[in-house]
N, C-alpha and C positions, 0 to 999 in steps of 0.2 A: 504494500499500496505506500503512495505516494506519501511523504513526513514533508510538513512547514515548518521550516523553522524561523520562531521569532525573536527579532534582535531588537535593538534600541533606534533604529532609524526607520522602524514603520513598515508596511507589509504592500503589496501591487498586489490588481486586482485577480491576477491570478491566481493568487494566494488563498483570495477571499472566495473565490468560487469554487477551488478545491476542497477547503471543508467544509463551506455550507452546503454544497450539493454533490460532492463525490463522498465526503468522510474522509478526508486527508488527516493523519495524524499531525500532531502539535506538538512540539517540542519547544522549550525554551534556550537560547544561544546563551554561553557564557558570557557572554556582555552584558546579557539582559539580567541575568541572577546578581552581576556585582553591579551594576547601575542599582537594581531596587536596592540590593542591601545598603550602598550608599546614601541613597536617599534619605530609606530608614533613618540612619542614625541621626541626619538631619530632621527629622519629624521626633525622635525620640530625643533629641535635646529639646526642642521647642516644647513638646510636652513637658519636661522636668520645670520649665521657667513655671514663675509666677504669672508674668505677662499673658495675657491672651493672645490667643491666635486663630484666626477665623479658620474653621473647618477641622482643628486639631484641639481648642480648648474651650469651645464657644458654640451654640445655638447655629441653626442655621437659616440661611432666606432672612424672613422680616424677622426671625427669634436670635438672629446672628451677634445683639447685641448681650447676652446671657452669657456668663462664664461659665464655665461647668468644671465642677471640683473633678481632682482624679480618680474618687471610687467611683464618680456615676459616668465615666468616659466610654466604658464597654458597654452601658447601658443604651449612652446615647448614640451609639453606630448602631447598635442592634435596631435600635427603636426607629431611626431612620429608614434603616431599611424595609422594617414592617410597617411603618406609617406611609411610606412609600410605594407600596407595592397594591395600590389599590385602582388596576386596572378592571375594565368592564368589556364586555361582549365578547364577540366569538374568539377563539383561539387564532392566533396570529399563525402561518405555516411555519414550517418546523426548519425550512431553509434561511427564511428572516430569523427566528431564533440563533440559529447556528451564527451567521454572518455577526447580528448583534452578540454574541459573548466574543468572538474573536477579534472583534474589530475593538472590545473594551480591553481585551487581552493585552491587545495592540498598542493602546494607551499606556496602560499597567507596563509593559516590561520598556516602553521607553526610558524611566529611570525619574519621570517628572511629577509622578503621585504620590511617592512616600510609603508605596502600598510593599506588606513584607515581600519576599522571596516564597515563603509556604503558600500565600495568598493567590500569586500568580498560580506556581505549579497544579493547586488544585482547582484554578482554571480551564487549566490544559487538560488536568485530570476529566475532567466533565465532558468537554469536547472529545477527548479521545473513548467514555465508555461509551458514548450517544444518548447520553442524559441529555433532556432537551425541556427547561424549563416551560413552562404552561403562560405564556405571553398571552394577552388579549389585547383587543382591536385599539380602546382608547384608554389614554392616561397619559400621552406626551402632545405638550405644547409647540416641542422641538425646541426650548430655551432650557438653561439649567440642564442641558443633556436632555435624552428620552427617558423622560423619571419613570413611571410608573414600567414600563418594559424592563429597563436593566435592573428596578428593585424586585421584579418578578426572579428573575436569572439572582440577581444575589442572594435573596429568600433560598433560592436551592443549593446555591455554596453556603450556606449556614445551617442545610437541613430541614429545612422549613417548607411548607407550603405542596405543591404538586408539580411532578413532572413527569417528562414521557420516558419511557424506557427504550432503548433498541430495539424491542419488540413491537413497537406501538400502542404500548400500553400506557393509561396515565395511570400513575400511581402515587403515593406522600414522598418527598426527597428523601426521608431518611430513610427509607427502606430500601430505595435506588441505589445512595450512597452507601450502603452496608454494603449488599451484593456486589460490588464493585472494590469493597476495600477503601474507600474514600471518605476519610474523615472530615465532617465538617468543620470548618472556618470558625474561629471565634475572633470576631473583628475588634482592632484595636483603633488607638485616634487616628482620625482621618481616613480610614479605608471604609468605610459604609458610602461616605461620601463620594470617593473615589471611584468605586462601583459604579454610581450611578450617572456619573456629571459629564454625559459625552455625547454625540449627535451620531452615534454606531447605527442605531435602527434606522435613520435616514441613507446615511451614506452606506449600509450593505445593501439596501433596496436599489437605489443609484447603480451599485454597481451591476448587480446581478441584471436590469433591467436596460443597462448597456449593452451586457452579453445577449439578452434577450434580441434588443432592435437592431443590434448590428446585422441578424440575419434576417430577422424581418423585411430591412429596406433591400437587403440581397433579392428577396422572396419579393418584393413589391416591387423591383427594379424589374424583374423577371416575368412576375404576371402581365403588368403594362405591358412588357413588348409580345407576350401572348395575346394581350387585346389588340393591340396594333395589329397583329397579322389579323385576327381574325377578322378585324373591321377594314381590311385592304387597303390599309394606310401607308404611308411614305417614310421609309425610313431616311431618307436623306435632312431632315431636321435633326439627326445626332449626330451626323459629319464631327470630326473634332475641328474642326476648324471656327464652325461655328461657336462652339462651347467656348474656344479659347479666348475668341473676343469677349467673354462674359465672365473672366476667369475664378470663379467659386469653384473650389477646388471638391466640393460634393457634388455639385451638377456635373461638372466633367466625369466625374466617375461614375453615377447615377446613367449618363449617355454611353458610355465606353460599356457598361456592361448591357444595358440594352443591346446597343450595336451587336455584341457579342452572343445573345441570345438568336440575333435575327439573321445570321448570316448565313447565307446558302437559302433561305426562305425563295419560295415559289407564290409568296400570297403576298408580299409587301409591291408597293408600285401600281399597285392596281387602280388609285386612286384619281385617274386618266381613262378609265374606258366606259364604259355603257351611261353613267353618269358621274360626268368628271365634276372633281373637287379641287378647288385653288389650295385648299391647305385641311389640315384634319382641325378635329373640335381641340378645345383646350387641353381637355383631360388626357388625350392623346400626345398630343405635341406638347404641352409642356411638360409632362410626366419630369422630365429629368430636373428643371426649375425646382418642381415641387419636392421631390424626395431628395435631391439634394440639399436644398436649404435645410430638411432636416438632418443630413448626413452631419451638415457644418455644425448646428446646434450640440451634434452627438459630439463631437471633435469639443465644445466648449465644455460641455458638462465632464467629458474625461479628463479634461484638464482641471478642473476643480476636483473631481474626485480625487486623481493622482495625486495633485496637494494636502488633498484632506487625508488621505491614508498615510502620507507622510509626516500626519502631525500630533501632533501629543492633546490632548484637550481634557480638560480639567480644571477646576476650581476649588482651592485656591493650586499653584503648581510649585513645585521642587525645582529651584534654580543652581545651576553649579556651584553659587557662589554661598551655598547657604539661604539664601534667601526663600521662604516660604509668602508666593505674593499672590493676592486675587486679583482677576481679570475676568474679561468676556467672554473667552474664545469658546466657552460651550453655546455660545448662540448660532442658531441653525441658518441662519439667512443665507450665506455662501453656496450651502447643499440647497437648499428652498427654493430657491430662484432656478437653479436648471432643473431640480425636478419637475416642478411646471411646464418650464421652459420645454422639457420634452411632452409632456400631456397635448400640449397647443400642435407641439409640431407631428405628433402621431395621428392627432384628430384631424390635422388637414390633411395628412397621406390616406385617411381611411377615406375620408370625402372622397378624393379625386378618382379614387381605386371604385366605391361604387359607383358615381359617375360613368365610367366606362362600363361597367355591369349595366347600369340600366339601359346603356345606348346600346350594348349586344342584343338586350331582349326587346328592344324597339321596333318592328320593322321599318319604320317611317325615317330610321337613322340608322340602321343596321347593314347598308346597303346590301341585302338581298339576302339576308338572313331569316328563317320564320320568325312568325314572331314568339316571343317569349323562350325560342329557341327549343318549340314544342313540336311533339311527331305529327299530331294530327291538332291544330290548334282549334278549338273551342270543345274539341272533346276531349284534347289536353291542356293541361297549363304550362306546362313545361316548367320553368324557373321563375315564374312569376312569385311565387312568395319566397323563395332565398332571396330574390333581391329585397321583397317587406323585411327579411331578418337580418340581413344587410346595414338596410337602412335602419332598422330600429339599433342596433350596434352604432353605427356614426352617430345617430342621434344623443345617444348617452356620452358618447366619446365625446362630443359638443359642450356636454355640460360638467364633464370632469376635467375640461381644459380652462374651468374659469380657474384662476391662481388661488391657490390657499395660503400663497407666501404675501399674499394681499392683505390679509385679516390678520388680526392680532388681539387678543381678549386679556386684560390684564390679570394676575395670583398675587396669591403671597401677599395679599395687604398692601396691593400695587409698589412690592420691593421688587418684582418682576413684571414690569408695566409693559414690556413689549416684548412679544413672543414670534416666532420665525413660523409654527404652523409647518415646521417641514416634516415631521412622520405622518401629517396628514395630505401631503402633497404627495408623498413616498408611495402612501395605500391607495391613493386614488391612479397612480401613474401604474402599479400594477395593476389595477382593473382595466386600465386604458391599454395598455399590451396586451393583454388574455384579448381584448375584444380585438384589436387590430390585426390578431392573429387570426381571427376567425373570419373580419373581413376582408383581409388578401385570401383566405381560403375559399371563399362562396367567387371572386372574380376567381380563380384557378379552375374552378368548378365550372362557369360559366364559360372563360373562354378556352377550355379546352374543350368542351363540347362544341361550339359556334368553329373552330378548327376543324371539327371533324367532319363537322357538315358543309363544309367548301370539299364539296367531290370536284376531281379533277385539278387540284392545286395541290403543292408538296408544302409541308410547311418547313422552317428550317431543323436541320439536326438537332439541336439542343432541344428547340420546342417536339420534336417525336421524342425524345428521348426521357421529355416530361411527361407526355401522352401516354406512354407506356407504363412508364415507372409509375404513376399517379393509377391507371387502370389494374394495375398489380398492386395496388396498395389498397386494393376496392371500391375506389371510386368509379361507377357506373358511367360509360358513356352515353350516346344520345339514345333516344326508344322510348316508348310509349312511356307514360308517369308513373311513377311506383313512390313508396314509402323514402321521402327524401333524408330525412333526418340521420337514419346511418350511412347516408354520400356525405353529407356536409361534416359528419365528424371523424369518415375518414381521411376527408380534404385538411379538415384543420388540424389532425394529427400528425400528416403528412408536410404541413407545413413547418408546425411546432416542434417537428422532432429533426427538422435540418434536412429531411430527405429531398423538399424541391431543390433546393440548391446543390445539394450533393448531385443531383441527377444532372443537373444544368454542367456542375464543373467538372462532370466527367465526359463532358465533350467540349467545351470553352476551354478550361483551365480554371485555375482559382478566380473569382468576381472582386471586384475592389470595394 
């Protein structure tokens, strides 16, 4: 099994994916253990002094003015975890919780939090044992960290609350820790606070969304090319020299991908035949511009994610010169903005894909295809309601594109009076990515059927490879009406699992 070693300088997106989705083992680097021990010495020295230090010997948030005596500090750290583990609603997905835990461990290992090495090791032990704390949908405002989600994870570290075992069964955390020989931790000064005060949930969801969107943007280029073929459009608008004079990198990549899919097509270029067209519709002609803008948005989001992956997010932080300083680095605005931006781009990509599907089904705009791609229109409805489903998905994505980060609701008696709502932005982006997959799947279903209905004209080799692969995956071709939901589910799985991209790349080589 792959092992991810966590040092002091952060982790990579591939590390997050390996731990969250693939169950990679986690180890602490020697430099991380040394940094943890050094920072802990500073915290212990400050804890022994009579002067109050925030997070070490005081209360938290609006209660930070109270100095806590030494005999109550263990109770204080335990209490902050218990009281902050106040999430509600459905359980969050296992991969999100694993990313959350791993990214908190990343910051702990930076040596800026003052957490003891044994606490960090126990965090790694939980991940390696496949123990996943029960985390709920609601409880984070994306400021002062993803507080409730991280608190539920810290609760498991203490041997309290509930967690899911490696077999998928939810049980008391104490039982799971005992079965795997893991001793619950007793938190000391600053440790409870350090386990709660990060942007780890929203960052983990950003990293996973970027990985999924990378596949989906390639998939959208493919389905756009298939629709162009099915509509007998022209590939001339994809010429590199046209995109070079408006040099947005994402646009050039999308056009190149579409051109690669269409190479050798016998369907393109017929726009001057029986019903001449000067230009294709925007949804076809402007596909690279829309998909390209989304790609450039992803590039910006990836830059933000990489910076955050290299960050140590905590308050207060332990500095190398021995100071323990309060700060505002826990604020989720940088991550929240790009999460919202990605949801906007995804909604627009879905919208243009739906417009191409609708064009394929409309006999007045499809250039000779049967109404709704039906076998016997009137007796058969064809893909009429598949487009309704696609439209419903797009409509929801437009609602999800409303920014969460433009909102703020004060908390903690106005001490935390401006928050990022980044967790909410991340949660709605996950739904948007799911819906985008389904929207692309419907376009794939319609476009492949339409191409097969163009008798006497040969699709591009890459398009033919897609048709053969998707039919082998259980997505049926043209014919009389049938139960459509299983076909759509199979098309969804074909896109979601990356098989659409793989089928094309087997012919074209790697897409951009």
